[in-house]
C-alpha positions in Angstrom: 45.0 126.6 50.3 43.5 124.1 48.1 41.6 121.1 49.6 39.9 118.2 47.9 38.0 115.3 49.6 37.2 112.0 47.9 35.0 109.2 49.1 33.8 105.7 48.5 31.0 103.9 50.6 33.6 103.1 53.3 36.7 105.2 52.8 37.8 108.8 52.6 40.9 110.6 51.1 41.7 114.3 51.6 44.5 116.4 50.0 45.6 119.8 51.0 48.0 121.9 49.1 49.5 125.0 50.5 52.6 127.1 50.7 54.6 127.2 54.0 56.5 130.1 55.5 59.7 129.1 53.7 58.1 129.3 50.2 58.0 125.5 49.9 54.7 123.8 48.8 53.2 121.1 50.9 50.9 118.4 49.6 49.4 116.8 52.7 47.2 113.6 52.3 44.9 112.2 54.9 43.0 108.9 54.5 41.0 106.4 56.4 37.8 104.6 57.0 34.4 106.4 57.4 33.1 103.9 59.9 36.2 103.3 62.0 39.1 105.4 63.5 41.8 103.8 61.2 43.8 106.1 59.0 47.1 107.8 58.3 48.6 111.1 56.9 51.5 111.9 54.8 53.1 115.2 53.9 55.3 115.9 50.9 57.4 119.0 50.4 57.8 120.3 46.9 60.0 123.1 45.6 57.5 124.7 43.1 53.7 125.2 42.6 54.0 123.3 39.3 55.5 120.2 41.2 52.7 120.4 43.7 49.9 120.7 41.2 51.5 117.8 39.1 51.3 115.7 42.4 47.7 116.9 43.0 46.6 115.9 39.6 48.4 112.4 39.9 46.5 111.8 43.2 43.2 112.8 41.5 43.9 110.3 38.7 44.6 107.5 41.3 41.5 108.2 43.3 39.3 108.1 40.3 40.9 104.8 39.1 40.1 103.4 42.6 36.4 104.6 42.2 36.5 107.4 44.7 34.2 110.4 44.0 34.9 114.0 44.9 32.5 115.2 47.6 34.1 118.6 48.4 36.8 120.9 47.2 38.1 124.4 47.8 
């Protein structure tokens, strides 16, 4: 499983990429406020590792454009 966490002063965004039991790749995004309980999550099912990685790279580009910084990854 790959997991990356981005933060600003008041928000967080976490993405997890993993393969399920059926061989599909899942990209799960979770976001919200650091100082409140507001937030949401989204899961996307992709057919290949390359598609999942491309989505992860696109999300990374969007987070940097919105001035989020990576605080953790594994």
